[in-house]
C-alpha positions in Angstrom: -19.2 -34.4 -67.8 -16.5 -33.2 -70.1 -16.4 -29.9 -72.0 -17.5 -30.1 -75.6 -15.7 -27.6 -77.9 -17.4 -25.6 -80.6 -16.4 -28.1 -83.3 -18.6 -30.8 -81.7 -21.5 -28.4 -81.3 -21.3 -27.4 -84.9 -21.2 -30.9 -86.2 -24.0 -32.1 -83.9 -26.5 -29.6 -85.6 -24.9 -28.3 -88.8 -28.1 -26.8 -90.0 -28.4 -24.5 -87.0 -25.4 -22.4 -88.0 -24.9 -20.0 -91.0 -22.4 -21.8 -93.1 -23.0 -20.9 -96.7 -21.3 -22.2 -99.8 -17.6 -23.1 -100.0 -15.9 -23.4 -96.6 -12.5 -22.4 -95.5 -10.9 -23.5 -92.2 -8.2 -21.8 -90.1 -6.8 -24.5 -87.9 -3.8 -26.4 -86.6 -3.1 -29.7 -84.8 -4.9 -28.6 -81.6 -8.2 -28.2 -83.6 -9.6 -31.5 -82.4 -12.7 -32.8 -80.7 -12.8 -34.8 -77.4 -11.9 -38.0 -79.3 -8.9 -36.3 -81.1 -10.6 -36.2 -84.4 -9.3 -33.2 -86.4 -11.7 -30.3 -87.4 -10.6 -30.7 -91.1 -11.9 -34.3 -91.1 -15.1 -33.5 -89.1 -16.0 -30.6 -91.4 -15.2 -32.7 -94.5 -17.6 -35.4 -93.2 -20.3 -33.0 -92.0 -20.3 -30.8 -95.1 -19.3 -33.2 -98.0 -17.5 -31.5 -100.9 -17.7 -28.0 -99.4 -14.3 -27.6 -97.7 -12.2 -25.8 -100.4 -9.3 -24.2 -98.5 -7.3 -24.5 -95.3 -5.5 -21.7 -93.5 -2.7 -22.0 -90.9 -1.5 -19.6 -88.2 2.1 -19.1 -86.8 4.0 -22.4 -86.5 2.3 -24.0 -89.5 -0.7 -26.2 -90.1 1.1 -29.0 -88.4 2.6 -26.8 -85.6 6.0 -27.9 -86.7 7.8 -24.6 -87.0 9.7 -22.9 -84.2 9.4 -19.3 -82.8 9.8 -15.8 -84.1 9.7 -15.4 -87.8 10.3 -19.1 -88.6 7.8 -19.1 -91.5 5.7 -21.9 -92.8 4.9 -22.2 -96.5 1.6 -22.9 -98.3 1.0 -26.3 -99.9 -1.7 -28.5 -101.3 -3.4 -30.9 -98.9 -2.5 -34.4 -100.1 -5.8 -36.0 -99.1 -8.3 -33.3 -100.2 -6.3 -31.7 -103.0 -7.2 -28.2 -101.7 -4.8 -25.3 -100.9 -3.4 -24.8 -97.4 -2.6 -21.0 -97.1 0.0 -20.0 -94.6 -0.8 -16.8 -92.7 2.7 -16.7 -91.3 4.8 -16.3 -94.4 4.9 -13.4 -96.9 1.7 -12.1 -95.4 -0.1 -12.3 -92.1 -3.3 -11.1 -93.7 -5.5 -13.2 -96.1 -5.2 -11.9 -99.6 -8.0 -11.6 -102.2 -6.7 -14.7 -103.9 -7.1 -16.7 -100.7 -10.5 -15.3 -99.9 -11.8 -16.0 -103.5 -11.6 -19.7 -102.8 -14.2 -19.7 -100.0 -17.7 -18.3 -99.1 -17.5 -18.8 -95.3 -14.4 -18.9 -93.1 -14.4 -21.2 -90.1 -11.9 -20.5 -87.3 -11.0 -23.2 -84.9 -7.8 -22.4 -82.9 -6.7 -23.1 -79.3 -5.7 -19.9 -77.6 -3.7 -19.9 -74.4 -5.2 -16.8 -72.6 -2.2 -14.5 -73.1 -2.1 -11.2 -74.9 1.1 -12.0 -76.9 -0.1 -15.3 -78.4 -0.4 -14.5 -82.1 -3.3 -16.8 -82.9 -5.8 -14.2 -81.7 -4.3 -11.6 -84.0 -4.3 -13.9 -87.0 -8.0 -14.4 -86.2 -8.5 -10.6 -86.1 -6.8 -10.2 -89.5 -9.0 -12.9 -90.9 -12.1 -11.2 -89.6 -11.0 -7.9 -91.2 -10.3 -9.7 -94.6 -13.7 -11.4 -94.4 -15.4 -8.1 -93.8 -13.6 -6.5 -96.7 -14.5 -9.4 -99.0 -18.1 -9.9 -97.8 -17.5 -13.3 -96.3 -19.1 -14.4 -93.0 -16.9 -15.8 -90.2 -17.8 -18.6 -87.8 -15.5 -19.0 -84.7 -15.7 -22.4 -83.0 -15.0 -21.7 -79.3 -12.5 -23.5 -77.1 -11.5 -23.2 -73.4 -9.2 -20.6 -72.0 -6.8 -23.2 -70.5 -5.8 -20.9 -67.6 -9.4 -20.1 -66.6 -11.9 -17.5 -67.7 -11.9 -15.4 -64.5 -8.4 -14.1 -63.7 -6.9 -11.1 -65.5 -3.4 -9.9 -64.8 -0.9 -7.3 -65.9 -0.8 -4.0 -67.7 -3.0 -3.3 -70.6 -1.2 -2.7 -73.9 -0.3 0.9 -74.5 -1.9 1.9 -77.9 1.4 3.2 -79.4 2.9 -0.3 -78.9 0.6 -2.3 -81.2 2.3 -5.1 -83.1 1.7 -8.7 -84.1 2.1 -9.7 -80.5 -0.4 -7.1 -79.3 -3.1 -5.4 -81.5 -5.5 -4.2 -78.8 -5.3 -2.7 -75.3 -5.9 -5.9 -73.4 -4.1 -7.2 -70.3 -1.3 -9.7 -70.5 -3.7 -12.3 -69.1 -7.1 -11.5 -70.5 -9.5 -14.2 -69.0 -11.6 -14.7 -72.1 -12.1 -17.5 -74.6 -11.1 -17.1 -78.2 -14.8 -16.8 -79.2 -15.3 -14.1 -76.6 -12.2 -12.3 -77.9 -13.7 -12.5 -81.4 -16.8 -10.7 -80.1 -14.8 -8.1 -78.3 -12.6 -7.4 -81.3 -15.6 -7.3 -83.6 -17.9 -5.1 -81.6 -15.8 -3.0 -79.2 -12.7 -2.6 -81.4 -14.7 -2.1 -84.5 -13.8 -4.9 -87.0 -17.5 -5.2 -87.9 -17.5 -8.5 -89.8 -20.5 -10.9 -90.1 -19.5 -13.0 -87.1 -21.1 -16.1 -85.5 -19.5 -17.8 -82.5 -20.4 -21.4 -81.8 -20.1 -21.8 -78.0 -18.9 -24.7 -76.0 -21.0 -26.9 -73.8 -20.2 -27.8 -70.2 -17.6 -25.1 -69.7 -17.6 -22.6 -66.9 -15.2 -19.7 -66.2 -13.4 -21.2 -63.2 -12.2 -24.2 -65.2 -8.6 -24.9 -65.9 -7.8 -27.1 -68.8 -7.3 -30.2 -66.5 -11.0 -29.7 -65.4 -12.4 -29.9 -69.0 -11.8 -33.6 -69.6 -10.4 -32.7 -73.0 -7.1 -34.0 -74.4 -4.3 -31.4 -74.6 -2.7 -31.1 -78.1 0.2 -28.6 -78.2 -1.0 -25.6 -80.1 2.6 -24.6 -80.7 5.8 -26.6 -80.3 6.9 -24.9 -77.0 3.6 -25.3 -75.2 3.6 -29.1 -74.8 1.5 -29.3 -71.6 -1.2 -27.4 -69.8 1.5 -26.5 -67.2 3.6 -24.7 -69.9 0.5 -22.7 -70.8 -0.1 -21.9 -67.1 3.4 -20.3 -66.7 3.4 -18.7 -70.2 1.8 -15.3 -69.3 4.9 -14.5 -67.3 7.6 -16.6 -68.7 7.1 -15.3 -72.3 8.9 -12.1 -71.2 12.3 -14.0 -71.3 11.9 -14.0 -75.1 12.9 -10.4 -75.0 16.2 -11.2 -73.1 19.3 -13.3 -73.3 17.9 -15.6 -70.6 16.8 -19.0 -72.0 13.0 -19.5 -71.7 13.6 -23.2 -71.9 13.3 -23.6 -75.6 15.3 -26.7 -76.7 14.3 -28.5 -73.5 11.5 -30.9 -72.6 9.8 -28.1 -70.5 9.9 -24.8 -72.3 8.7 -21.8 -70.3 8.6 -23.9 -67.1 12.5 -23.9 -67.3 14.5 -20.7 -67.5 18.0 -19.7 -66.8 21.5 -18.9 -68.2 25.1 -20.0 -67.5 25.8 -17.0 -65.5 22.7 -17.1 -63.2 23.2 -17.2 -59.4 20.1 -19.0 -58.4 20.6 -18.4 -54.7 21.0 -14.7 -55.1 18.0 -14.4 -57.4 15.7 -16.5 -55.2 16.7 -14.4 -52.2 15.3 -11.3 -53.8 11.8 -12.7 -54.6 9.3 -11.5 -52.0 6.9 -14.1 -50.5 3.9 -12.4 -52.1 5.1 -13.6 -55.5 5.6 -17.1 -54.4 2.0 -17.8 -53.4 0.8 -20.9 -55.2 4.1 -21.8 -56.8 7.5 -23.4 -56.0 10.8 -22.2 -57.7 13.0 -25.3 -57.9 16.7 -24.5 -58.6 18.1 -26.7 -61.5 20.6 -27.0 -64.3 19.5 -27.7 -67.9 21.2 -27.8 -71.3 19.2 -26.5 -74.3 19.6 -28.6 -77.4 18.6 -25.5 -79.6 17.9 -21.8 -79.3 19.6 -19.6 -76.7 22.7 -21.1 -74.9 22.5 -24.2 -77.1 24.8 -26.9 -75.6 25.6 -24.8 -72.5 24.7 -25.7 -68.9 22.2 -23.1 -67.7 21.6 -22.5 -64.1 18.1 -21.5 -63.4 14.7 -22.7 -62.1 11.7 -24.8 -62.9 8.4 -23.2 -62.0 6.0 -25.6 -60.3 2.5 -24.2 -59.9 0.9 -25.7 -56.7 -2.2 -23.5 -56.5 -3.2 -21.9 -59.8 -5.7 -19.8 -57.9 -3.0 -18.0 -56.1 -0.2 -18.1 -58.6 0.4 -14.8 -60.5 2.6 -15.8 -63.5 3.2 -12.2 -64.8 4.0 -10.7 -61.4 6.4 -13.5 -60.5 8.2 -13.4 -63.8 8.6 -9.6 -63.7 10.0 -9.9 -60.2 12.5 -12.5 -61.4 13.5 -10.4 -64.3 14.1 -7.4 -62.1 16.2 -9.6 -59.7 18.3 -10.9 -62.6 18.9 -7.3 -63.9 19.9 -6.2 -60.4 22.3 -9.1 -59.8 23.7 -9.7 -63.3 23.6 -6.3 -64.9 26.8 -6.9 -66.8 25.9 -10.3 -68.2 22.2 -9.7 -68.7 21.1 -8.2 -72.1 17.9 -7.3 -73.8 17.3 -9.1 -77.1 17.7 -6.9 -80.1 15.3 -6.7 -83.1 14.0 -8.2 -85.3 11.1 -9.8 -83.4 7.8 -10.8 -85.0 8.3 -8.6 -88.1 9.3 -5.6 -86.1 12.8 -4.4 -87.1 13.3 -1.3 -85.0 11.4 -1.5 -81.7 12.8 -3.6 -78.8 11.3 -7.1 -78.5 10.8 -6.7 -74.7 8.8 -3.5 -75.3 6.5 -5.3 -77.7 6.1 -8.1 -75.3 5.4 -5.9 -72.2 3.3 -3.6 -74.4 4.9 -0.5 -73.0 8.5 0.8 -73.2 8.0 2.8 -70.0 7.4 -0.5 -68.1 10.9 -1.8 -69.2 12.5 1.4 -67.9 10.7 1.2 -64.6 11.8 -2.4 -64.2 15.4 -1.4 -65.0 15.1 1.4 -62.4 14.1 -1.3 -59.8 10.7 0.1 -59.1 8.6 -2.2 -56.9 6.6 -4.7 -59.0 3.9 -4.7 -56.3 3.6 -0.9 -56.8 3.2 -1.4 -60.5 0.6 -4.1 -60.0 -1.4 -1.6 -57.8 -1.3 1.0 -60.6 -2.7 -1.6 -63.0 -5.6 -2.5 -60.8 -8.1 0.1 -62.0 -7.4 -0.7 -65.6 -7.9 -4.4 -65.0 -11.3 -3.7 -63.3 -12.4 -1.6 -66.3 -11.3 -4.4 -68.6 -13.2 -7.0 -66.6 -16.3 -4.9 -66.8 -15.9 -4.5 -70.5 -15.2 -8.2 -71.0 -18.5 -9.2 -69.3 -20.3 -7.6 -72.2 -18.9 -10.3 -74.5 -18.8 -13.3 -72.2 -20.7 -16.4 -73.3 -20.4 -18.4 -70.1 -21.1 -17.9 -66.4 
């Protein structure tokens, strides 16, 4: 029995949910039901004449835009004749003009279970705007594609808040987007009029392959569930001069650079980090982004047992090995990054500048993971207060 996302539950019994007046929808191509029908069309059919505005997160309404400050522009939907407001353009926060077009905001986005994925912060800004303008919010829940149990990594240090980290949550948070909305609203004090429409037939141990749902890429460089599985670790390469595989058919699964010595790097990775995963040496040539047109030596990450694989720990160990072996060729990416023009991108991604320094100093990643354990247990306890599924 396949998982049924919130959009299906809403449309099955529309009178059960508090959707008043004119409706706005924050969505992108992954906002589909189990038959690949888009939320825009389902809401238009279920609530005739009431859909008056669409909103899009980073990468655009069609998820056609690339990474890091590649903005999408607003336009008029050619079928409905209604505005499509970009929330990754001049503003990341809905304006009064935008909010004046609706009475209720519906949010239907596919999150990927990782702290730095910006969709959850676009949701949080929308919740704040809705609170300030007296509009209710209805979040349609979707699966966490890398399961709803595992948490991993350090929690964001409060002084490192940014558009890739607004709240002190771990890199891998183990919640659905609807549960995060509840956490943001109640624990972190947004305080909007929030309703979450839960899924049916989803439980916390599920990976996306277990749901029976079709995968539609929520952003251009997460084309498969495997790319989402490695993303909590592999996203750190965005803060470096190492290619994270953009411009290839397997972004985030591939990584490397022309100068990388794969034998030396692999030799430094302790067996503990290789549980549930195989690192396959390879050569790839990006068609865009870092090292465009250059042969990059590196690896493809092949998860073999997602229950054992620790994506963040492995990628930190790989980063530390690259720094140790290739200190002269390796470099940190310089600002700007996600509308931050002074702070180092890697510090925003890691959520703590001190962590970068400790990695540079070759402190044991296993020791760092031990230090994070108590914080992760506290977060797991906190998260249970907002869980919708067992």
